[in-house]
N, C-alpha and C positions, 0 to 999 in steps of 0.2 A: 460266362459273366463278362461284361465289357466294362472298361474304365476309360476315362477321358483325362488326358494330361494337359495341364495349362502351364505355360511358361517353360522354365528349365526342367530338365529331367533330373535335377538334384533332389527332387521330392521323393525319389524312390529310396534314398538312404534314410535311415531313422533319425540321424542327427543333423540332417541338412536344413530342415525347416524349423527354426527355433522361435519364430514370430508367434505372438499369442493368437489364439483363435478368436475370431469375432463372431458372435451370434447375432443374427438379425431378428428383429421383432417388428411386428406390425404396429404402426402408429395411426390412429384414426385421423382422417382429414377434417380439419376444423370447419371447412365449408359445408360438408355434408353431415356434420354431427346434428342430431335432432335436439330440439329444445326440451327443457325439463317440463314434464306434464304431471300435474297433480291429480290423484284420484279424488273421488268425492270425499272419502275419509280424510285425505291429506288436506283438502280445502277446509274441511271442518276443523281440523287441528290448527291450521294456520289462523283461521278466523277466531277461534276461541283463545288462542295465544294473544292475538292483537287486542281482543276485548279485555282480557285479563290485564294486559299491560296498561291499557287506558284506565281501567278501574283502579289499578294500583297507583297510577299517577294522580288521579282525582283524589284518592284517599290521602296520599302523601302531601300533595301540594294544594289541596282545596282549602277553603276558608274554614276556620275553626274558632270556637270560642273557649275561653278559659275562665273558670270560676276562681275568684280570689278568696283569700282567707277572711278578709274583713267584710262584714255584712253592712249593707247600706241602711240608712234609717228607714224604719217601717213607716208607711203612710198612716196618718191619723185616720181612724175609722170609727164608725158608730154602727150599732146593730139595729136592723129594721126587721120587724115581723111582717111577713107577707100575708095580707088580708084577702078575703074573697074579692075578686074583681081587680086586684092590683096587677099592673103590668110592670115590667122592668123599665119601660119607657117613662111611666108615671113616677116611679121611685127615683130614677135618674133626674127627672125634671124638678122634683122637690129638693133633691140633694144639691143640685147645681143649677139654679134657675137662670143665671146669667151666662152660663158656659155652653159649650157645644154638647148637646144631649147625646149624640152618637158616640162621642169619645167617652162620655161618662158611662154609657151603657157598656162599652167595651171594657172600661176599667173595672166595673162591677163584675162582669162576666169573668175576667182574668183573676180578680181578687178572690172570687168564690169558686174557681175551677169549674164553672158551669160549661157544659158542652155547647150550648147556644143560648140566645136570649129568651127563648120560649121554654126553658127548662125550669122555670120557677114553679114551686109547689106551694099550695096554700098552707099556711101555718108554719112554714120554715122560717128560720132566722138567717138573714144574710148580712154580710159586712158591706157597708157603703162608705166610700171615702168622704171625709169632711172637707168642704170647700168654704172659703172665706170670702 
């Protein structure tokens, strides 16, 4: 077995070298380090996290409406029975002859919770706003 001696020959005595021992470790070179690469699953996770963050922001900071405790005044209405051949347009024109018929039709549809203007059924009674 062979050995190599460096520096002084005092290293042969057990108490001669009292300096702490340094251990070397490899440090990666920053110039040759590879960039982070995401797998397909990793990309899906990052995308879903971004979508969740945007959705949360929309819910938290989006516009909202608040219902108050006090009720507003109910509009004055009258009840009209739908006869054969009647259309919502004709009923609105009779109820508000000097106003905008389209707005009157929209008000009647909202007031009666109709899905659309053609949802009238013969013989039904609907509420119609009273105009002056």
